[in-house]
ZAPA-101111 format. One line per 4 residues: for each residue x, y, z of C-alpha. Coordinates in nm, 3 decimals, decimal comma, padded with zeros to 5 digits. Example, Ala and Ser with C-alpha at 12.3 -4.5 7.8 and 13.67 -1.06 7.14 Angstrom:
residues 2
01,230/-00,450/00,780 ~ 01,367/-00,106/00,714;
***
This chain:
residues 395
00,768/01,225/01,407 ~ 01,042/01,183/01,665 ~ 01,205/00,827/01,740 ~ 00,960/00,653/01,525;
00,662/00,812/01,689 ~ 00,355/00,956/01,518 ~ 00,183/01,168/01,807 ~ 00,257/00,831/02,058;
00,224/00,582/01,779 ~ 00,463/00,318/01,633 ~ 00,758/00,263/01,841 ~ 00,903/-00,045/01,824;
00,730/-00,389/02,025 ~ 00,949/-00,679/01,916 ~ 01,109/-00,983/02,069 ~ 01,427/-00,948/02,242;
01,593/-01,155/01,978 ~ 01,478/-00,931/01,689 ~ 01,544/-00,547/01,859 ~ 01,942/-00,568/01,811;
01,860/-00,660/01,389 ~ 01,578/-00,365/01,459 ~ 01,828/-00,107/01,549 ~ 02,113/-00,228/01,272;
01,836/-00,130/01,004 ~ 01,766/00,174/01,198 ~ 02,124/00,275/01,197 ~ 02,168/00,248/00,813;
01,848/00,384/00,696 ~ 01,958/00,714/00,903 ~ 02,312/00,642/00,740 ~ 02,212/00,638/00,396;
01,877/00,779/00,353 ~ 01,996/01,126/00,269 ~ 02,366/01,029/00,117 ~ 02,359/01,144/-00,214;
02,522/00,834/-00,341 ~ 02,242/00,557/-00,211 ~ 02,019/00,855/-00,346 ~ 02,174/00,865/-00,703;
02,141/00,530/-00,730 ~ 01,743/00,475/-00,580 ~ 01,642/00,776/-00,801 ~ 01,865/00,615/-01,139;
01,690/00,299/-01,076 ~ 01,297/00,495/-01,055 ~ 01,381/00,606/-01,346 ~ 01,563/00,380/-01,577;
01,421/00,052/-01,493 ~ 01,049/00,150/-01,304 ~ 00,981/00,405/-01,561 ~ 00,950/00,697/-01,292;
00,822/00,932/-01,358 ~ 00,465/00,834/-01,342 ~ 00,201/00,966/-01,513 ~ -00,055/01,221/-01,393;
-00,336/01,161/-01,610 ~ -00,659/01,393/-01,631 ~ -00,953/01,179/-01,695 ~ -01,205/01,394/-01,901;
-01,472/01,110/-01,926 ~ -01,520/01,056/-01,532 ~ -01,513/01,380/-01,551 ~ -01,766/01,523/-01,740;
-01,990/01,221/-01,644 ~ -02,001/01,308/-01,270 ~ -02,030/01,639/-01,412 ~ -01,812/01,837/-01,127;
-01,497/01,861/-01,000 ~ -01,175/01,784/-01,269 ~ -01,060/01,447/-01,185 ~ -00,672/01,364/-01,243;
-00,557/01,036/-01,180 ~ -00,178/00,953/-01,050 ~ -00,087/00,647/-01,274 ~ 00,115/00,426/-01,020;
-00,080/00,095/-01,221 ~ 00,185/00,181/-01,500 ~ 00,519/00,169/-01,287 ~ 00,721/-00,207/-01,403;
00,544/-00,462/-01,192 ~ 00,218/-00,264/-01,235 ~ 00,158/-00,059/-00,869 ~ 00,314/00,180/-00,639;
00,558/-00,130/-00,420 ~ 00,835/-00,149/-00,621 ~ 00,936/00,199/-00,553 ~ 01,013/00,138/-00,169;
01,127/-00,203/-00,262 ~ 01,437/-00,059/-00,464 ~ 01,507/00,129/-00,112 ~ 01,487/-00,092/00,105;
01,625/-00,361/-00,156 ~ 01,958/-00,136/-00,113 ~ 01,935/-00,072/00,220 ~ 01,986/-00,445/00,253;
02,248/-00,433/00,011 ~ 02,450/-00,246/00,161 ~ 02,407/-00,405/00,497 ~ 02,640/-00,735/00,325;
02,251/-00,893/00,320 ~ 02,223/-01,216/00,071 ~ 01,827/-01,235/00,128 ~ 01,531/-01,093/00,103;
01,170/-01,192/00,302 ~ 00,845/-01,019/00,228 ~ 00,473/-01,080/00,319 ~ 00,194/-00,954/00,068;
-00,164/-00,983/00,014 ~ -00,308/-00,882/-00,340 ~ 00,090/-01,025/-00,441 ~ 00,168/-00,683/-00,587;
00,451/-00,648/-00,309 ~ 00,607/-00,993/-00,358 ~ 00,610/-00,954/-00,719 ~ 00,781/-00,606/-00,686;
01,063/-00,745/-00,395 ~ 01,100/-01,092/-00,599 ~ 01,178/-00,905/-00,923 ~ 01,442/-00,639/-00,705;
01,566/-00,963/-00,613 ~ 01,660/-01,127/-00,895 ~ 01,721/-00,791/-01,051 ~ 02,046/-00,785/-00,739;
02,117/-01,137/-00,779 ~ 01,936/-01,210/-00,391 ~ 01,751/-01,489/-00,241 ~ 01,401/-01,435/-00,221;
01,101/-01,572/-00,011 ~ 00,743/-01,467/-00,015 ~ 00,491/-01,535/00,269 ~ 00,110/-01,549/00,134;
-00,188/-01,636/00,301 ~ -00,342/-01,969/00,167 ~ -00,656/-01,776/00,117 ~ -00,496/-01,517/-00,120;
-00,254/-01,736/-00,291 ~ -00,567/-01,894/-00,429 ~ -00,749/-01,578/-00,511 ~ -00,425/-01,375/-00,631;
-00,268/-01,732/-00,861 ~ -00,130/-01,510/-01,124 ~ 00,064/-01,344/-00,862 ~ 00,173/-01,671/-00,739;
00,315/-01,830/-01,042 ~ 00,477/-01,450/-01,110 ~ 00,665/-01,429/-00,848 ~ 00,824/-01,791/-00,889;
00,869/-01,726/-01,243 ~ 01,066/-01,478/-01,113 ~ 01,271/-01,685/-00,904 ~ 01,139/-01,688/-00,539;
00,996/-01,918/-00,296 ~ 00,610/-01,855/-00,203 ~ 00,523/-02,003/00,137 ~ 00,134/-02,015/00,153;
00,064/-01,935/00,512 ~ -00,232/-02,182/00,653 ~ -00,233/-02,031/00,994 ~ -00,537/-01,805/01,178;
-00,761/-01,657/00,884 ~ -00,469/-01,739/00,595 ~ -00,408/-01,380/00,487 ~ -00,245/-01,058/00,510;
-00,183/-01,025/00,909 ~ -00,097/-01,420/00,899 ~ 00,127/-01,357/00,639 ~ 00,276/-01,072/00,812;
00,358/-01,318/01,143 ~ 00,507/-01,588/00,928 ~ 00,746/-01,325/00,763 ~ 00,813/-01,251/01,137;
00,886/-01,559/01,242 ~ 01,105/-01,625/00,963 ~ 01,308/-01,322/01,018 ~ 01,353/-01,389/01,391;
01,491/-01,694/01,289 ~ 01,769/-01,573/01,003 ~ 01,831/-01,262/01,045 ~ 02,205/-01,258/01,003;
02,197/-01,282/00,653 ~ 01,794/-01,144/00,611 ~ 01,620/-00,821/00,544 ~ 01,318/-00,824/00,571;
01,102/-00,580/00,323 ~ 00,782/-00,442/00,488 ~ 00,557/-00,360/00,204 ~ 00,315/-00,159/00,377;
00,311/00,157/00,610 ~ 00,343/-00,031/00,912 ~ 00,521/-00,234/01,171 ~ 00,809/-00,126/01,397;
01,057/00,174/01,340 ~ 01,197/00,235/01,113 ~ 00,975/00,072/00,851 ~ 00,690/00,336/00,858;
00,934/00,583/00,841 ~ 01,107/00,398/00,521 ~ 00,778/00,317/00,347 ~ 00,666/00,695/00,434;
01,040/00,806/00,258 ~ 01,052/00,612/-00,076 ~ 00,690/00,622/-00,164 ~ 00,656/00,983/-00,150;
00,841/01,003/-00,511 ~ 00,422/01,014/-00,554 ~ 00,355/01,290/-00,431 ~ 00,652/01,466/-00,469;
00,581/01,390/-00,867 ~ 00,176/01,487/-00,866 ~ 00,264/01,813/-00,687 ~ 00,499/01,925/-00,964;
00,277/01,749/-01,242 ~ -00,044/01,987/-01,122 ~ 00,158/02,264/-01,027 ~ 00,267/02,228/-01,386;
-00,061/02,158/-01,543 ~ -00,298/02,409/-01,361 ~ -00,097/02,660/-01,178 ~ -00,229/02,565/-00,865;
-00,259/02,277/-00,567 ~ -00,528/02,004/-00,569 ~ -00,824/02,039/-00,397 ~ -00,819/01,726/-00,261;
-00,562/01,443/-00,276 ~ -00,767/01,018/-00,236 ~ -00,583/00,682/-00,191 ~ -00,730/00,360/-00,108;
-00,590/00,270/00,275 ~ -00,528/-00,085/00,435 ~ -00,175/-00,059/00,565 ~ -00,087/00,209/00,381;
00,181/00,264/00,143 ~ 00,031/00,384/-00,116 ~ -00,162/00,639/00,049 ~ 00,122/00,753/00,250;
00,296/00,854/-00,067 ~ 00,020/00,994/-00,201 ~ -00,049/01,279/00,073 ~ 00,304/01,289/00,166;
00,409/01,618/00,000 ~ 00,051/01,786/00,023 ~ 00,043/01,727/00,493 ~ 00,181/02,073/00,497;
-00,074/02,214/00,226 ~ -00,302/02,269/00,468 ~ -00,547/02,355/00,182 ~ -00,535/02,048/00,049;
-00,780/01,739/00,195 ~ -00,657/01,455/00,214 ~ -00,923/01,129/00,212 ~ -00,823/00,794/00,293;
-01,046/00,479/00,111 ~ -01,083/00,189/00,377 ~ -01,232/-00,131/00,297 ~ -01,559/-00,137/00,495;
-01,582/-00,542/00,284 ~ -02,006/-00,634/00,311 ~ -02,042/-00,306/00,539 ~ -01,965/-00,147/00,865;
-02,215/-00,307/01,032 ~ -02,069/-00,671/00,991 ~ -01,841/-00,854/01,095 ~ -01,723/-00,887/00,723;
-01,506/-00,551/00,757 ~ -01,160/-00,471/00,747 ~ -01,253/-00,076/00,817 ~ -00,999/-00,042/01,142;
-01,031/00,371/01,106 ~ -01,381/00,284/01,112 ~ -01,400/00,020/01,397 ~ -01,054/00,039/01,548;
-00,898/00,075/01,894 ~ -00,573/00,166/02,050 ~ -00,309/-00,166/02,052 ~ -00,004/-00,327/01,994;
00,040/-00,557/01,677 ~ 00,331/-00,638/01,411 ~ 00,561/-00,455/01,703 ~ 00,328/-00,076/01,654;
00,122/00,044/01,906 ~ -00,168/00,169/01,613 ~ -00,509/00,133/01,521 ~ -00,691/-00,229/01,519;
-00,965/-00,430/01,452 ~ -00,981/-00,613/01,774 ~ -01,162/-00,762/02,050 ~ -01,216/-00,615/02,390;
-00,927/-00,835/02,507 ~ -00,698/-00,737/02,262 ~ -00,681/-01,017/02,026 ~ -00,722/-00,963/01,659;
-01,048/-01,019/01,450 ~ -01,086/-01,191/01,169 ~ -01,112/-00,903/00,902 ~ -01,292/-00,956/00,541;
-01,287/-00,781/00,197 ~ -01,306/-00,849/-00,157 ~ -00,951/-00,685/-00,193 ~ -00,649/-00,879/-00,082;
-00,451/-00,589/-00,032 ~ -00,668/-00,413/00,148 ~ -00,752/-00,707/00,383 ~ -00,552/-00,644/00,691;
-00,703/-00,565/01,070 ~ -00,470/-00,279/01,115 ~ -00,292/00,081/00,978 ~ -00,002/00,235/00,970;
00,094/00,459/01,247 ~ 00,116/00,782/01,090 ~ -00,225/00,770/00,940 ~ -00,357/00,710/01,244;
-00,175/01,048/01,394 ~ -00,306/01,218/01,083 ~ -00,649/01,120/01,154 ~ -00,651/01,160/01,506;
-00,516/01,547/01,466 ~ -00,805/01,634/01,199 ~ -00,536/01,648/00,931 ~ -00,660/01,356/00,670;
-01,009/01,206/00,747 ~ -01,080/00,799/00,644 ~ -01,388/00,665/00,482 ~ -01,508/00,328/00,418;
-01,566/00,161/00,065 ~ -01,767/-00,126/00,005 ~ -01,739/-00,434/-00,166 ~ -02,022/-00,346/-00,378;
-01,884/00,028/-00,453 ~ -01,552/-00,084/-00,493 ~ -01,659/-00,341/-00,778 ~ -01,916/-00,095/-00,892;
-01,607/00,152/-00,920 ~ -01,362/-00,136/-01,076 ~ -01,628/-00,156/-01,365 ~ -01,682/00,228/-01,448;
-01,355/00,308/-01,466 ~ -01,306/00,040/-01,717 ~ -01,578/00,175/-01,899 ~ -01,537/00,527/-01,896;
-01,120/00,577/-01,880 ~ -01,030/00,234/-02,070 ~ -00,847/00,138/-01,773 ~ -00,892/-00,153/-01,554;
-00,760/-00,093/-01,215 ~ -00,633/-00,265/-00,894 ~ -00,973/-00,347/-00,683 ~ -00,768/-00,163/-00,373;
-00,721/00,126/-00,613 ~ -01,134/00,104/-00,708 ~ -01,197/00,204/-00,311 ~ -01,072/00,532/-00,355;
-01,198/00,602/-00,735 ~ -01,588/00,474/-00,533 ~ -01,484/00,778/-00,320 ~ -01,447/01,019/-00,590;
-01,774/00,883/-00,789 ~ -01,942/01,017/-00,476 ~ -01,755/01,369/-00,392 ~ -01,668/01,514/-00,763;
-02,022/01,557/-00,808 ~ -02,075/01,774/-00,509 ~ -01,783/02,004/-00,596 ~ -01,773/02,272/-00,822;
-01,614/02,270/-01,181 ~ -01,317/02,427/-01,065 ~ -01,203/02,251/-00,814 ~ -00,915/01,969/-00,851;
-00,893/01,601/-00,760 ~ -00,603/01,372/-00,733 ~ -00,719/01,013/-00,707 ~ -00,361/00,763/-00,684;
-00,420/00,445/-00,891 ~ -00,235/00,193/-00,683 ~ -00,206/-00,065/-00,910 ~ -00,342/-00,258/-01,227;
-00,632/-00,450/-01,184 ~ -00,492/-00,743/-01,423 ~ -00,500/-00,994/-01,111 ~ -00,824/-00,907/-01,037;
-01,038/-00,987/-01,322 ~ -01,121/-01,355/-01,242 ~ -01,238/-01,269/-00,887 ~ -01,409/-00,965/-01,014;
-01,589/-01,174/-01,224 ~ -01,661/-01,452/-00,990 ~ -01,798/-01,180/-00,776 ~ -02,040/-01,090/-01,057;
-02,138/-01,492/-01,101 ~ -01,951/-01,521/-01,387 ~ -01,679/-01,820/-01,446 ~ -01,323/-01,755/-01,669;
-01,121/-01,965/-01,488 ~ -00,946/-02,259/-01,690 ~ -01,042/-02,506/-01,407;
***
C-alpha cells in the first residue's frame, strides 16, 4: 500500500474544504501509529476496558454436525459493547484526543459502531453525534436507545434510501462544516485515506490474536479464514495477519439479500464496478452513469453499496475470494449456530456462518476453519422473528 492505494484503489477524493483536515488526520496517524506511548495506551484499553484477547472457541457441536473440517470461532461478540467495532474506535478516538478534538461523529448501520463510538466518547468525556439511516433506526431501535443512554445524539437520516450510505453522506457533510473541533470516526474499511489504513491497523488485533491462538491450539495455521463483508472492517481485521501466509485461504461473505439475480441485493463484489464514492476509488453497485444503486440486505451492517479498497485489491489479485450469501441462508445460519452452540450471533456474522455450513462438510477432518463472529445478535432477534412471521415487539 503506497499513498493510500491498493492496486490503484483507495486514494483521497473529497471536496476541497475537507482536504486540509484529512491531511492533518493523515499526519497524526503517521505520527502516532508506531509511537510507543500511543500503542501502550491503545493496548491497555483493549485489555482492561474491552476485555481482550477475545476467545478463539472450538465449535465442537458444529464440527461434529457438519462432519468435515474443524471449526473455530473468533469471538468478537464477547467484547465490551458486543462487537469488533470498539477496537477501531479506541484507536481513532486516541488520535482525535491527541489532535485536540472535542467532538466525535460517526455513521452507523446496525448500530454497533455507533454504540462503540458513543461508549468511548463517554469514557473520554467528548461530545458525540451519530448519523444513522431512518430505516436502520427503525429496525435497530435497541441500539439507538443504547447510544442515547451513553449520551450521544442520534440523527435519523431520511435522504436517499435512508440506510448506511446515506448516513455516511450526512456524516461527511457535518464533518465538512465542523472539522475544526470534530473527528469523524469512520467505522468501516472505507472512505478516503488514511481511514482504510487506520481501520486495517486497529482491527488487525483480531488476526494477530487468532494466529497466536490457533498455533497454540493446533500447532498449525488455519486452512481457511472466513468473515462477513459490508464495508469490510471485521474482515480486514480477520485477514490482516494471514495475507502474507499463502497457505491460508481468505473468504469474505457479502450480503446477497434476496439474490444476486434480483435488485434487492448488496453483493458489491459479485455485481459491482469500479467507481468513486465516499472519498475513495473502489467497487460499487452503480448504474452505467455512475449513480449509486439502492441496495438491500436483512443486515443493516452489510447494507452498503460499496466495499473497502483493500478488499477489491485482495480479490483482483486472487489473494481472497468473496461469496454472496442470501437473507434466507443468513437467517438459517442465525438459527443454526444458536441451536448448535448456544450462541446468538449478529446477522452480519451469520453470513459467514452460512458459508462455513457449505464449506466444512466438503473438507477433510484435518482441515481447520476460523470464522469470525463480528458481533452478538441481541439487536437482531426482533427482526429475525419478524422475518419468520413472529411479532415480539411491544408496540
